[in-house]
N, C-alpha and C positions, 0 to 999 in steps of 0.2 A: 312169412310159411318158411322152413326151415331153408339157409342160408348153403348154396355153394359145395330152413333154413331146416326126421320128428318121432311109441309109447311105451310107456309103463306096464298098461294094465293087459293091454292084444298082443295076442302075437303075430309079427307079421306074417302076412300072405305069402308064398314064395310067387317071387315074378315070374307072370307067365309073358313069354316071348309072341310075340304078334304077329302074327303068319304073315309071311311076304304073299305081295300080287303084285301082277306086271306093275314094273315101275314106272313112274311119270315123269317126265323130262326133268333138269335139273342134274347138278352132280358133273357134267363132263368134266373133264380135263380141263379146260377153260383157257385162257390166255393173259398174258397183263393186259389190265386197260378193258376188260369189255367181262360180262358177265354171258352166261348159260343164254342160250339163245331163243329159249321154252320160255326166258316170263320166270324163271326159278328161281328164288336167293337162295342163297347158300351159306348158311350158317352153323359155326361151331355149338358142338354139345357132349353132352355126356349121357350113360342110358339113365335113366330112372331108377330107384330103387323098389318100387311096388308096379304092379298093374296099374294100367292109366285108370280105376274107379275114379271118380272124383274127392270121396270119403276115405280112399286112400290112399293119397297123392297131398304129401306133404315137405318136399323138395323141392329145389327149385328146376331139376330138369324135366321133371313129372310137369310140373306145376305151368313150366313153359310149352306147353303142348295143351292142356288145361284149358290157358288164356288160349290159345288159338281154335279150339275146338269146342267148345260150348261157352255158354254166356248166360248169367244167372239173374233174378232179380234185381242186382245191380252192379255194377262193373264202376271201376277205377277208369279216371280221368287220366290220359296221358300229360296231360296239364299240369293240374292240380294233386292228382293222389288221391283225393274228394271220391267218394262211392257216392254216385248220378247214378238216379234211376234209368234202368235197362227196361229186360223185359216187365219192372212192378211198375205198372201204371199209377197206384199209390200203397203206401205204406201206411195205416193211421190205427193209432188207436190216443183213448182218450184217458187212459190211469200207465201207461207203456209195459200194462203186464199183459193186457189181452189186445189181440192185435186183427187187425182185415185186412191183410193181402186180395192185391185186387193185380191180373194181370193182363197185358196189353194184348188185342186178337192179332188176329194171324202169324201168331211166330211156330214156325216149324224145326222138325229135329229133321237131319239132311239126307234121312231115308223117307221126306214126306209126311212123317207120322204130324198131328198139331200138339204143340206144347200146351198144355193145360195146367191145371189145378193140382189135377190129380199126380202130376207128372212130376210135381214138388215132393207134395206128400207121401207119393211111394218113395222116392230116392229120401230122402228125408228119414221116414220110420227104417226104411232098408240099411242105412249107416248108422242109428241108433242102437240096431237089435247087434248084444252081444252076438249071437251065432256069425254073426258076419266077417269080423273081426277088421272092423273099420280104424287106422290109424286118427282117426279125424271126427272118430263116433262122441269125444267130449263138447265138441261145441254146438251139439246136439240137448245136450245134460238141463239146458234150464228152461226145457220143453217140457209141458205137463205129462207125465208119464214114462217118461226116462228110465230112472230106476226100475219101472213091469220090463221094458224091452233089457237093458242092460244094468242086472243086479249089481253093488257091490261085490258081491262073492263069486271069482271068474268062472268058478266051477258050477255055481247053481244055472241053470236052466231058464229063461225068460217063460213065462205063461202065458202070456198074448205076444201077437209080432206088431202091436203097431203102440201106438202112443195115444193117448187119450186126450193130449193140449192141440192134436193135429186133426180137423175136421175141411172136409172139402164141401161147399155151399152152392159152389157149380160150376160150368167148365172154365171161367175166368177169377174167382172168387176164391180164398180158403182163409182160415180163422188159425191161429196160433195163441194158446194160449200158455205163457209163462209158470213159472213156480214162484217167484216174484219178479216186482217190476224190472227190467234193465234200460238203461238210458241208451246205450250205446248199439245194443238192438240191430237197430235199419242196418248201423254202417258195415256189422256181422256178414251181413248178404252179400258183401262182393266176394266174399270168399270162393274158392270154388270148388270148394266142400261142398256148398248150397248148393249146388246146380241142379239140372231137372235131369228128368233121364226117361229116354222111350222105353215102352211096352216089351221093344225089342231086349233090352237092357235084363227084365226077370224072365221071358217067355224063355232062351235060348242063350244062360249067361257067357257060358263059355265062347260062340259065337263072340259076342261079343266082343268077350277081351282079347281073341281073336284078331280081331278091327273094331273099333270102340266107335260109336253115334253119338253124334254133338248136335248141338245145333250153333256153331259159331262158326264165322266168315272160314273155315277152313275144314277138309276132312283128310283124315289118314289115309294112304294108298298104301304104303305098305311100310315093315317095318323090319330090319335084318340085326338086330341084339348085336353092340359090338360094333355095329358098321354105320349106320343112318336110318331116321326116319323117315318117309316122303308125304308129306300132304299137299294137297291141293283143291284151292278155291273151289268153293262153292256155291256157281254161280247160282243157285235157288237162293242161297241166303238175304234176307228182308231187313237186315238190321243196320243202323246208318254209319256203320264202320267197315264196309265192305272190302275186298283185300284189291289194292292197288298193285297186285302181282298176280302170276299165275300160279304159285305155289312157295313153300319152302322144304326145303331137303337141309338137315339137322344132322352133320355129318358128324359122328364121335370122335376126340381124338384122344387119348390115355398124356399128350406133351405137347399142354397149350404154347410151346414153342414149333411144334412144327406146326399149329393151326396158323401161327405170327407168320410163318414163313409163306404159307400157303396163301395166304389175306395179302402179303406185300407181291407174291407172284400172279393174284386172280385166278387163284385155282380155289378160291376163297372167299363171300361178299360180305359178309358180317361176322363180328368178332367180338362179343359182349363182357368177356373178362380176362383183356392181356396180360400177358406174361410180368411178373415184377420187375426178369431183369430188361425187357424192352422199354419201358415206362420212361425214360431217361431220353431215348431217341421217338419215340411212337409218335411224339410232334414233327419233328426234321422228316419223318418217314412215311405220315398219312399228311401234312399237312393240317387244312379245314376237314380230311376226315377222319381224326382223330375227336372223338368227344368224351369230356372228362368233366363232370359235375356229381353233384350233389346227389346221395341217395338213401333211402332210410332203411341202412342196412345197418347192422351193429355186428362184430366177432369180437366171440367169448372164449373163455378156455373155462368149460368145465366141469367140476370134479364127482367122482362115482359116489354120490354120497351112499348107495347100495350097500359101499363096503364098507366094512365096519372100523379100520384105519383113517376112513376120513369122515370118521362122525364124531362130535363132541368137542366140547368149548379147545382143546388144546390143537386140536386137527386144523382150528375154525382160527387159530392164531397162526398157523401155518399159512394156511391159504392167504392169508392177509397180508403175509411176507413175500408169501410169492408175487405176489401180485405188483408189489411196495421195490422188487427188484427187478421188473419190466421196465426196461427201459427204452418207455413208449413213444419219447421225441425222437431221440435218436433211429431207432427199426421205421416208422412213420416217413423218416427222411432218408434213409441211406438205402433202403431196399424197398418200401413202394414213391418212391420221390414225389412225394406229398397228396399223393391222391389219396391217405387216410389220414384222420384226425384222427389224435390222442383222442381216447373216450372217458366223461367224465360222468356217463352216468350206465344206467342198462337200457335206455331207449334210442332218440337218434335227435340233430338237430334238425333233420327235415321235418319235423312233427312242430314247433315251436311251444314255445314256452305255453300258449294256450291249449297245446296237445299233452303236454305233462313233460316236456326236456326239461332238464334243470344239470346246467353246467357244473353248479354246486358241489350236487349232492353226494359221488365219492368222494371227494376232498383228497384227501395226505395217502389214502389205499389207492387209489390211481397214480401218485406222481413215486418218478421213482427218487428209491431212497436207499440205495444197499446198507448202510449203517442200522438205520430201523430193520430195515429188511432181517436181515441175516440176525438181528436180537428177537424178534419173533418166532425165525423158524425155530432159535436152539432153545427158547420160552417155551414153544408147544412140543418141545418133546425130537425137534426134527423131520428130515422126509423120514415119510414110513417107510419102511423098509433099509431108508439111507441111498434109496436112490427113486428117482422119477423119470418117467416116462412119459412125453408128450405125443400124441398120436390125431393123424389127420392123415384121410385123402390127400394125394399128389398128383394127381391127374389133373386138376384147375386149380388156380385161385393162386401158384405158386405158394403153396403152401409152406412143402419143404425150408424155402429161404426164411419167412419169418420165423419158423419153428427152430432152424439154427439158432436163428438171432435172439431167439425169446430164451432157448438154452443158455447159449454163452454167456446173456443178460445175468440170468439168475446165477448161472456157476461162478461168474466171476463177483459175486456179493455174496455168496458162502465162502468163499474163498477156498472152492476145491473145484479141482477136472473130474468132467463126467461126472458129476452129481446126479445134471440133466441129459436126457439122449430121447433124440427124435426117434417112433418107428412111424415112418415113412407106409400108408396100405394103399396099393395099387390105383386102386375106383374107386370113389365116391359110393357105388351102390354094396361094392366088399365093405366101406366104409362105417355105412350106414348100417349094414346088417350088425355090423359086431356091437354097434351102441347100443341098436333099439334091443339086441336078443343082451344086452350086458354084461357083454363081456369083459369092460376096460377094468384095468386094475388100478389106472393113474389120469392124471385128467388130458382131456382130448377137447378137438378143437367144437368149436358148435357155431353157426351164424342164425340171423336172421334178416328173413326181410317182412320188415313191413303189409300186413296186407290192409291197411288203410291208416290214415294219419294222425292217429291216437294213445298213448302208452298202453289203454290196456291190450291191443296186439302185440305187445312185445313183454308186457307182465302173465296176464292170465293162462295164455299156452306153454308158456316158458316155466314158471314156476307155481303154477296153482297143486295142488296135490293131486297125482294121478292126470293128470292135463299130458293133451297130445303131442307137446313137443319137450314135456318133465323129462328129459334122459337122463341125468343124473338122479333123480330118486329126492330130489327135496320136498321136504315136507313142514310145514309151518302153519300150527292152525291158526295162530291171531293173523299173520300173511294172508291165508285164505278167505279169513274172516272179515277182513278187512278190502278185498276184492269182493264179495259177495255184498258188502255195505255201499261198494263203489256204482257197481252192478241195479242196485236200485235206490241210484241217486235220483232226485227228481229234474235235476239236469244234468248237460254235460260235462258246465263247469264244476258242480258239485261232483261229481263224476272224477273226472280228474285229480281235485283234490286229496281224494281219498285215495286214490291209486297210487298216486304219491305218499301220502301215508304208508302202503307197504310195500313199496319201492326201498323206505327206509329200513326196512327189515331187512333188504335184499345188502344193504349195508352192514346191519352186525353179522352177517352170518355167512357173505359172502360163497352161496354157493356155484358162482361162479364169476370167470374174472373179466369185470369190462378191457377189451383189448382197443378195440378203435371200430371209429365209423368210416364205412367203406363209401368213395364215389363209386359211382358206376363209368366206368371205364369201358370204351371200344372203339372200336377202329371198321371202317369197313374202302371198299374197294372202289375203286370211280367208275366201274361197271352200274352200282346201283348207287340211288340217290332218294332223300328224306328219310336219310334214318335217324328218328327219334329214339330217345329212352323212356319208359315210366319212370316217373317218381323212387320206387323200389326198384331200378335198374335193369329190367327186363325190357329187350325190345320192342319197339311197336311194330311189330312183326308185320303186320295186315297193309300200314303205309308207307313200305318201302318200295321204291318204284323202281322196274330195272332198265336200264337206257339200253337204246339203240332198236 
């Protein structure tokens, strides 16, 4: 998932503001040492880019909400990060192409409607249909009939509404026919885009957008854009991970330092992206209420390859030179207090070597070598236009700090001042809209949180032609073929080996520069306990207990 990670072929729908309703608990001014008496956890957050349709959300803020209000066939285990059966009773296939899915009985949406096989089939058909402009539509591209509902020509209208590869057998069973074997397809079912949808979504879509109805441990109570979203525990939820608090108030902050100050004052209970300039003091400030653990996240700099100035072999040399001009070791130490690890490939160490991580892949291209960097940039004809503007949102993640450091490193390597400058965008939503609208003229920040611990999630969604998170417009037919071959492998081991062959092409083309692997950092007040992070760094909100 788009981090802090997402489609060139689709027009992004205008964000819809959820209708504010009567507020539930949470929020109060609070006091040091105690949480809100209502039992509501107050956590830092930022406005999502798009409406909270499961297939139209592919960034971290919307993803946090979907993880609270939806449950799919599989869910990520908070400890292992593995995709484990959730609503699925079984997902079986003899050939990894024709799948039979059985769902557990007794599962319901928060409005009381039963979750059935049809709930999944209808949701997936809606997601895939080009008319609905869902950013995650490519997730369904391996289902037979996808091309019929999502023609390659964006101007073409589909002649049918549903994919031929989906068939409801009975209330608890449906069949999925893929266009080719897909070894890791069951793992993809943990991604929120694959969540079921109730009839209410289709009967009155506008009303559902105003107040989404899901089937997770929480229900949305109200949302005030730019301020907060309030979620309440669903007492009728029958899953194994029932909420241990009364609800969660997600409070919007445009400055992470303000959030950190509120955390220290007891006006905020949980912050899961601590500002870089506070990391040196976080442990002394928070003691054992400070969390710093490895996470399946990589931060990258992506180039707008849809811009002719960044295309061709010479531009690839310049991109390689820029990568070698970045002093990752120094930046991760001085800016991030070792809560980041210099990247050596395009995945994450969290997935392990069996999952496809390769510490030797990027090699010299990811090592600081200012002399070689300058040589490559000059051989490639220099920075396009003579100036490089690095863009990111700055409301979360201390992005301004590291962007300044990257530009300083690049300017030093080139031997000129102000060749690289920073373009800070005030909010994440605005930044992501500029990215998806292809308005970037220079490199821009990208990040990715793993959807499951496998190399596939770091490659297919970001670098396959037309993929849902291919923000830079990278396209390489050989890369696409290797991804297709890996998906068709007979075993996960064979698939991983072929995915790694595809990743080697990224070394050659450098469509994005790997920066660093990000740890999950969080802090919490002494008004709450049992705070944990998933392996992708998102808090396990349902397990947090409010003290007192």
